[in-house]
C-alpha positions in Angstrom: -27.8 32.2 17.0 -24.2 33.1 18.0 -24.1 29.7 19.7 -24.9 27.9 16.6 -22.1 29.8 14.8 -19.7 29.0 17.7 -20.6 25.3 17.3 -20.1 25.4 13.6 -16.7 26.8 14.1 -15.9 24.3 16.7 -17.0 21.3 14.7 -15.3 22.7 11.6 -12.0 22.7 13.4 -12.6 19.3 14.8 -13.6 17.8 11.6 -10.6 19.3 9.8 -8.3 17.9 12.6 -9.7 14.4 12.0 -9.1 14.6 8.2 -5.6 15.8 7.7 -3.9 15.8 4.3 -2.1 12.6 3.6 1.7 13.0 4.6 4.8 11.1 3.8 7.3 10.1 6.5 9.1 13.4 6.2 5.8 15.1 7.5 5.2 16.9 4.2 2.2 16.5 1.8 3.3 14.0 -1.0 4.4 15.7 -4.2 1.9 13.6 -6.2 -1.1 15.2 -4.3 -2.0 18.5 -6.0 -4.4 20.9 -4.1 -6.8 21.3 -7.0 -7.6 17.6 -7.9 -10.9 16.0 -8.9 -9.9 12.6 -10.1 -6.7 11.1 -8.4 -7.5 9.4 -5.1 -5.4 7.8 -2.5 -5.6 4.0 -2.1 -4.5 2.5 1.2 -3.4 -1.1 1.9 -3.1 -2.5 5.4 -0.3 -5.1 5.6 0.5 -7.7 8.3 4.0 -8.8 8.4 5.2 -12.1 10.1 8.3 -14.1 10.6 8.0 -17.6 12.1 4.4 -16.6 13.3 5.6 -13.5 15.1 5.0 -9.9 14.1 7.7 -7.9 12.5 7.7 -4.4 13.9 10.9 -2.6 12.5 10.3 -2.2 8.8 10.5 1.2 7.0 8.8 2.4 3.8 11.8 1.4 1.7 11.5 -2.2 2.8 8.1 -2.6 1.0 7.2 -2.9 -2.8 3.6 -2.5 -3.8 2.2 -3.5 -7.2 -1.2 -2.5 -8.8 -1.9 -5.2 -11.4 1.7 -5.9 -11.7 2.9 -2.2 -12.0 5.2 -1.1 -9.3 3.7 2.0 -7.4 5.2 4.9 -5.6 4.4 4.6 -1.8 3.3 8.2 -1.0 2.0 7.6 2.6 3.4 5.2 5.2 2.6 4.6 8.8 2.9 1.8 11.4 0.2 1.2 14.0 0.6 -1.0 17.0 -1.2 -1.9 20.2 1.2 -0.2 22.7 -0.8 -0.7 25.9 -2.1 3.0 26.1 -5.5 3.4 27.5 -8.0 5.1 25.1 -8.2 8.8 25.7 -11.5 10.2 26.6 -13.6 11.6 23.6 -13.9 15.3 23.4 -17.1 16.3 25.0 -19.5 18.1 22.8 -21.8 21.0 23.9 -25.5 20.1 24.6 -27.5 19.9 21.4 -24.4 19.0 19.3 -24.0 15.6 17.7 -21.6 14.0 15.3 -20.9 10.6 13.7 -17.1 11.1 13.9 -15.2 9.6 16.8 -13.3 12.6 17.9 -10.5 11.6 20.5 -7.4 13.1 21.9 -4.0 12.1 20.7 -2.8 8.8 21.9 -6.0 6.8 21.2 -5.0 3.1 20.3 -5.3 2.5 16.6 -6.6 -1.1 16.9 -10.4 -1.4 17.3 -12.3 -4.8 17.5 -15.9 -5.6 16.9 -17.2 -9.0 18.0 -20.3 -9.9 15.9 -22.0 -12.9 17.5 -24.1 -14.2 14.5 -26.9 -16.5 15.9 -28.9 -16.3 12.7 -27.0 -19.2 10.9 -26.5 -21.4 14.1 -28.6 -23.9 15.9 -29.3 -23.4 19.6 -26.5 -25.6 20.9 -23.9 -23.8 18.8 -25.4 -20.5 19.9 -25.0 -21.3 23.5 -21.4 -22.6 22.9 -20.5 -19.4 21.1 -21.9 -17.2 23.9 -20.0 -19.2 26.5 -16.8 -18.8 24.5 -17.2 -15.2 24.0 -17.8 -14.6 27.6 -14.6 -16.6 28.4 -12.7 -14.2 26.2 -14.2 -11.1 27.7 -13.0 -12.3 31.1 -9.4 -12.1 29.7 -9.9 -8.6 28.1 -6.7 -6.4 28.3 -6.4 -2.7 29.1 -5.4 -2.0 25.5 -8.3 -3.8 23.9 -11.1 -1.6 22.5 -13.9 -4.2 22.1 -17.5 -3.7 21.0 -20.1 -6.5 21.1 -23.0 -6.8 18.6 -25.4 -9.7 18.3 -27.2 -10.6 15.0 -30.4 -12.7 15.2 -33.5 -13.2 13.2 -34.7 -9.8 14.3 -31.8 -7.9 13.1 -28.6 -6.3 14.6 -28.5 -5.7 18.4 -25.8 -3.3 19.8 -25.0 -4.8 23.2 -22.1 -2.6 24.0 -19.9 -0.1 22.0 -16.1 0.4 22.6 -14.9 -0.1 26.1 -11.9 -1.5 28.0 -14.0 -2.7 31.0 -15.3 -6.2 30.4 -17.7 -6.0 33.3 -20.3 -4.0 31.3 -19.8 -6.4 28.4 -20.4 -9.5 30.4 -23.5 -7.9 32.0 -24.8 -7.0 28.6 -24.3 -10.5 27.0 -25.9 -12.1 30.0 -29.0 -9.9 29.9 -29.8 -10.7 26.3 -31.6 -13.7 24.9 -34.6 -12.7 22.8 -35.9 -10.6 25.7 -35.2 -13.0 28.4 -32.3 -13.2 30.9 -29.6 -15.8 30.3 -28.1 -17.7 33.2 -24.7 -16.4 34.4 -22.5 -17.6 31.5 -19.5 -16.5 33.3 -20.1 -19.3 35.7 -20.0 -21.8 32.9 -23.6 -23.1 33.6 -25.0 -25.2 31.0 -28.5 -25.0 29.4 -30.5 -28.0 28.1 -33.0 -27.8 25.3 -36.1 -30.0 24.8 -36.8 -31.8 21.6 -39.8 -29.5 20.8 -37.6 -26.4 21.3 -34.9 -27.7 19.0 -37.4 -28.7 16.3 -39.0 -25.2 16.4 -35.6 -23.6 16.1 -34.7 -25.8 13.2 -37.9 -25.1 11.4 -37.4 -21.3 11.9 -33.9 -21.6 10.4 -34.6 -23.9 7.6 -38.3 -24.4 7.0 -40.0 -27.8 6.1 -39.6 -27.8 2.4 -36.8 -27.1 0.0 -38.6 -23.8 -1.2 -38.8 -22.6 2.4 -35.3 -23.5 3.2 -34.1 -21.6 0.1 -36.1 -18.6 1.1 -34.8 -18.5 4.6 -31.3 -19.0 3.4 -31.4 -16.1 0.9 -32.9 -13.7 3.4 -30.3 -14.7 6.1 -27.3 -14.4 3.8 -28.3 -11.1 2.4 -29.2 -9.8 5.9 -25.9 -10.8 7.3 -23.9 -9.2 4.5 -26.0 -6.0 4.9 -25.3 -5.9 8.7 -21.5 -6.3 7.9 -21.8 -3.3 5.7 -23.5 -1.4 8.4 -20.6 -2.1 10.8 -18.0 -1.1 8.2 -19.8 2.2 7.5 -20.0 2.7 11.3 -16.2 2.3 11.7 -15.2 4.1 8.5 -14.0 7.3 10.2 -11.9 5.6 12.7 -8.2 5.8 12.0 -6.1 2.8 11.0 -7.1 -0.9 10.8 -10.3 -2.2 12.3 -11.0 -5.9 13.2 -14.4 -7.5 12.8 -14.5 -10.9 14.5 -17.5 -12.7 13.0 -18.5 -15.5 15.3 -20.9 -17.6 13.2 -21.5 -21.0 11.4 -21.2 -19.1 8.1 -23.2 -19.5 5.0 -22.6 -21.1 1.5 -21.3 -19.1 -1.5 -23.7 -21.0 -3.8 -27.2 -22.5 -3.5 -28.8 -25.3 -5.6 -25.5 -27.2 -6.6 -25.1 -29.6 -3.6 -26.5 -32.6 -5.5 -27.8 -33.8 -8.7 -31.2 -33.9 -7.2 -31.1 -30.2 -6.2 -29.5 -29.2 -9.5 -32.3 -30.8 -11.5 -35.1 -29.6 -9.2 -36.8 -26.5 -11.0 -38.6 -25.5 -7.8 -35.2 -24.8 -6.0 -33.0 -21.7 -5.9 -29.9 -22.0 -8.1 -27.7 -18.9 -7.5 -24.5 -17.6 -6.1 -24.0 -14.6 -3.7 -21.0 -13.2 -5.7 -22.6 -9.9 -6.3 -23.7 -9.3 -2.7 -20.4 -10.4 -1.3 -18.4 -8.1 -3.7 -20.6 -5.0 -2.5 -20.0 -5.9 1.1 -16.3 -6.4 0.5 -16.0 -3.0 -1.2 -17.6 -1.3 1.9 -15.4 -3.3 4.3 -12.2 -2.5 2.4 -13.1 1.2 2.0 -13.4 1.4 5.8 -10.1 -0.5 6.4 -11.8 -3.4 8.2 -10.4 -6.9 8.3 -12.9 -9.8 8.8 -11.8 -12.6 11.1 -14.4 -15.4 10.9 -14.5 -17.8 13.8 -16.5 -20.9 13.3 -18.9 -21.3 16.2 -19.4 -25.1 15.5 -16.0 -25.8 16.7 -14.4 -29.0 15.7 -16.7 -30.6 13.1 -16.7 -33.6 10.9 -18.5 -34.8 7.8 -22.0 -36.0 9.0 -21.6 -39.2 6.7 -19.0 -40.6 9.3 -21.3 -40.1 12.2 -21.1 -43.1 14.7 -24.9 -43.6 14.6 -24.8 -44.5 10.7 -24.5 -48.3 10.0 -23.4 -47.6 6.5 -21.2 -44.8 5.2 -22.4 -43.2 2.0 -19.2 -42.2 0.0 -21.2 -41.4 -3.2 -19.6 -38.4 -4.9 -21.4 -35.0 -4.8 -21.1 -31.7 -6.6 -19.6 -30.3 -3.5 -17.8 -31.3 -0.3 -20.9 -30.6 1.9 -22.3 -27.8 3.9 -19.5 -27.8 6.5 -16.7 -27.2 3.8 -18.9 -24.8 1.8 -19.4 -22.5 4.9 -15.7 -22.6 5.7 -14.9 -21.7 2.1 -17.0 -18.6 2.6 -15.2 -17.7 5.8 -11.8 -18.1 3.9 -13.1 -16.0 1.0 -14.4 -13.0 3.4 -11.1 -13.2 5.3 -8.7 -13.3 2.3 -10.5 -10.5 0.4 -10.3 -8.1 3.4 -6.9 -9.0 4.8 -8.1 -11.1 7.8 -7.8 -14.8 8.8 -10.4 -17.5 9.3 -10.4 -19.8 12.3 -12.3 -23.1 12.2 -12.1 -26.7 13.3 -11.1 -25.7 16.8 -13.2 -25.9 20.0 -11.0 -23.2 21.7 -13.0 -20.1 20.3 -11.7 -18.0 23.2 -8.1 -18.5 21.9 -9.2 -17.9 18.3 -10.7 -14.6 19.2 -7.6 -13.5 21.0 -5.5 -14.7 18.1 -7.6 -12.6 15.8 -6.9 -9.5 17.8 -3.2 -10.2 18.3 -2.8 -10.8 14.5 -3.2 -7.0 14.1 -1.0 -6.0 16.9 1.3 -4.4 14.3 0.0 -3.1 11.0 1.7 -1.2 8.2 -0.4 1.1 6.1 0.8 1.8 2.6 -0.9 4.5 0.5 -0.4 5.3 -3.1 -2.0 7.5 -5.9 -2.5 5.1 -8.8 -0.3 6.0 -11.8 -2.3 6.8 -15.0 -5.6 6.7 -13.3 -8.4 6.0 -15.7 -11.1 4.5 -13.5 -11.7 1.5 -15.7 -14.1 -0.1 -13.1 -12.2 -3.3 -12.9 -10.8 -5.2 -10.1 -7.2 -4.2 -9.5 -5.0 -7.0 -7.8 -2.4 -6.1 -5.2 1.0 -7.7 -4.7 2.9 -6.5 -1.7 6.5 -7.7 -0.9 8.3 -7.0 2.2 12.0 -7.6 2.7 15.0 -6.1 4.6 18.7 -6.8 3.8 17.6 -9.4 1.3 15.5 -11.3 3.9 11.9 -11.8 3.0 8.8 -12.0 5.3 5.4 -13.5 5.2 2.8 -10.8 4.4 -0.9 -10.7 4.3 -3.2 -8.0 2.9 -6.4 -7.6 1.0 -6.6 -8.9 -2.6 -7.2 -5.5 -4.2 -9.8 -2.8 -5.1 -12.4 -1.9 -7.6 -11.3 1.2 -9.6 -14.5 3.2 -9.6 -14.7 6.9 -9.8 -18.3 7.2 -9.0 -21.0 4.8 -8.1 -23.8 4.6 -10.6 -26.5 7.2 -9.9 -29.3 4.9 -10.1 -32.4 6.0 -8.4 -33.2 2.6 -7.0 -29.8 2.2 -5.5 -30.0 5.7 -4.1 -33.3 5.0 -2.3 -32.1 1.6 -1.0 -28.9 3.1 0.4 -30.8 5.9 2.2 -33.4 3.4 3.5 -30.7 1.2 4.9 -29.0 4.2 6.6 -32.4 5.1 8.2 -33.0 1.6 9.4 -29.5 0.7 10.7 -29.1 0.9 14.4 -25.5 2.2 13.8 -24.7 5.6 12.5 -22.6 5.5 9.3 -19.3 7.6 9.5 -18.2 7.0 5.9 -19.1 10.6 5.3 -18.3 12.8 8.4 -21.4 14.8 9.5 -22.1 17.0 12.5 -25.1 19.0 13.5 -25.9 21.8 16.0 -29.6 21.8 17.2 -31.8 24.3 18.9 -35.5 24.1 19.9 -37.8 26.9 18.6 -41.6 27.6 18.5 -41.5 29.0 14.9 -42.8 28.4 12.4 -44.7 25.9 14.5 -44.5 24.9 18.2 -42.1 22.1 19.2 -39.8 22.6 16.1 -36.0 22.1 15.9 -33.5 24.3 13.9 -30.5 22.4 12.6 -27.1 23.5 11.2 -25.5 20.6 9.3 -21.7 20.4 8.7 -20.3 17.9 6.3 -16.6 16.7 6.2 -15.4 18.6 3.0 -12.8 15.9 1.9 -15.5 13.4 1.7 -17.5 15.3 -0.9 -17.0 14.1 -4.4 -16.5 17.1 -6.7 -15.9 17.1 -10.5 -14.0 19.7 -12.4 -16.1 21.4 -15.0 -14.0 24.2 -16.7 -12.8 26.6 -13.9 -15.4 25.3 -11.5 -15.8 22.3 -9.1 -19.3 20.9 -8.8 -21.1 18.3 -6.9 -24.5 17.4 -5.2 -25.6 16.3 -1.7 -28.8 14.5 -0.9 -30.1 15.3 2.7 -32.7 13.0 4.2 -34.3 13.6 7.6 -36.9 11.3 9.2 -38.3 11.1 12.7 -38.5 7.8 14.5 -40.0 6.3 17.7 -38.6 3.5 19.9 -40.3 0.9 17.6 -38.7 2.2 14.5 -41.9 3.7 13.0 -41.1 6.7 10.8 -42.8 10.1 10.6 -42.5 13.2 8.3 -39.5 12.2 6.2 -37.9 15.1 4.3 -35.5 15.0 1.3 -33.5 17.8 -0.1 -31.0 18.1 -3.0 -28.2 20.6 -2.6 -26.2 21.6 -5.7 -22.6 22.8 -5.0 -20.5 25.0 -7.3 -17.0 26.3 -6.2 -14.4 28.4 -7.9 -10.8 27.3 -7.5 -10.2 29.8 -4.6 -13.4 28.8 -2.8 -12.6 25.1 -3.4 -9.2 25.5 -1.8 -10.6 27.3 1.2 -13.2 24.7 1.7 -10.6 22.0 1.8 -8.5 24.1 4.2 -11.5 24.8 6.5 -12.3 21.0 6.5 -16.2 21.4 6.6 -19.0 22.5 4.5 -21.8 24.3 6.4 -25.2 23.7 4.9 -28.1 26.2 5.2 -30.1 26.0 8.3 -33.3 23.9 8.2 -36.3 23.8 10.7 -38.3 20.5 11.3 -41.5 20.5 13.1 -41.3 17.6 15.6 -44.2 15.1 16.0 -45.1 14.3 19.7 -44.5 10.5 19.3 -41.0 10.9 17.9 -38.0 9.9 20.2 -35.2 10.5 17.7 -34.1 12.2 14.4 -32.1 10.3 11.9 -30.2 12.5 9.5 -28.6 11.0 6.4 -26.3 12.9 4.0 -25.4 11.2 0.8 -22.7 12.4 -1.6 -24.2 11.9 -5.2 -20.9 11.5 -6.9 -19.4 8.8 -4.8 -22.4 7.3 -3.2 -20.7 7.8 0.3 -23.1 8.6 3.0 -22.9 9.5 6.7 -25.8 9.3 9.2 -26.5 10.9 12.6 -29.0 10.1 15.4 -30.4 13.1 17.3 -32.2 12.0 20.6 -35.3 14.0 21.2 -36.0 12.6 24.6 -33.9 11.6 27.5 -34.2 8.2 29.1 -37.9 8.2 30.2 -37.7 12.0 30.4 -39.0 15.1 28.6 -37.7 16.3 25.2 -34.0 17.3 25.0 -33.7 21.1 25.4 -31.1 21.7 22.7 -29.0 24.7 22.6 -31.7 27.4 22.9 -35.4 27.5 23.3 -36.1 30.8 21.4 -36.3 31.3 17.7 -32.9 32.7 16.5 -33.1 36.1 14.7 -32.8 36.2 10.9 -29.1 36.3 10.0 -27.3 36.3 6.6 -26.1 32.8 5.8 -22.4 32.1 5.8 -20.8 32.1 2.3 -22.4 29.3 0.3 -22.4 28.5 -3.3 -25.6 29.4 -5.0 -28.0 26.5 -6.0 -27.8 25.4 -9.6 -31.1 25.3 -11.4 
């Protein structure tokens, strides 16, 4: 039992070290950040500054002006992040049986992290192969300071090929080993693949269907699935410091459906809709995690199909839109501009586009402010950022703004959907920092596991009610096997109540230790997925606890015996 307490203390210190109070450039907490605060929140904006295409690296806080809906704001926090060539430091090694969703690294870790998402779901076979080849060419030029992860999205979902690394060898091996369960030829040797007519026809049918209704169904599912995957990635990266880059290698998708022609518009059997709501939710998650999206069009240099050389007559009849090519590129521009990234299309040199996307964030300024007269109006607030020095102005790029919500709606359907997504996602969410110490026990049933959960205190949304701070956490634990089947799901609501003194101590300690819980394990389970959701903000964190080693027996955890009964650490009593 003492080991679990020691682990709790260790993780509490590490969690606190990863979530320091915001500081200004004098190294002191900003005056506008009182200790006992339940409403005002820090809003951060990542800014890229360029002059004649080259990054500007020497600006200070006083060189920036930041406006929220046209109102000048006081910049309370300011930092400059750059790729300085330092190798990533080795992560702190956790004791056996201890797991966390927070990336805990020693000082000196580069601030720039890049995820390459190779999206084959919206591309035909030829474009998929071209995209793979171009990604491989880029990986062959990877630099020591690059921290690159490679994910692949296809019709079966998200596949994590490789997480952050500076060694391109493993990434190349992973990419070449993946092709729907088959081994690809050595793409690093630029070998070509040819596809028969039957294979291409099957691929086109699986992507689009044979009727308009089928095409609409596949498109809606593909768009919603892609946006959900981008949210998964954003939540996974949320706890990493600084700006993160998501390079989305794809053919994209349209912002609207059913408005491409008069025939479609007048067809009652077809889908007529936009994806504004889904895109807005995804953009909110991406911006919350300080992720910038850089779409790269895998189709390369494309032209309007009406001007194809095999057409005897060119049809120049006007349409309601400029065609699928431009529609998909408009989506790429929208996703990039709303997150502070940049879209790359109409180029066959995708390798250079990927490198340019990484280099674009070589120097990033992060401006933080506490909104004046915060009232949580639920509306979109537009940013305006100006950068100038000695009267000389620069080109700046940043996300368009933010939605001023205090809390997410506590809708039961939304809560269940978010928890289900966190359970199914192959990536742990780090939007809410969670750590767990585990131990095996034979009581109250053989093959059980006792767990002590620790939650990142600054991520918990508490509201002030009189002299007390109150909140609620939802904890969900499910066992899974290698096929994703779930067993023995458990859900628990924890009511939180703190006096002012206990609240200030909680913020100082950095972590809230939850009561121990014991879970009887089923023999077929290979992992535990633990999800903690903050009821006030809707923010959640998830952790995967492996129950078996690769092909081996169950993981031993910290101890094998049942720990003796001990009084729990100070914990606010549950509210009835």
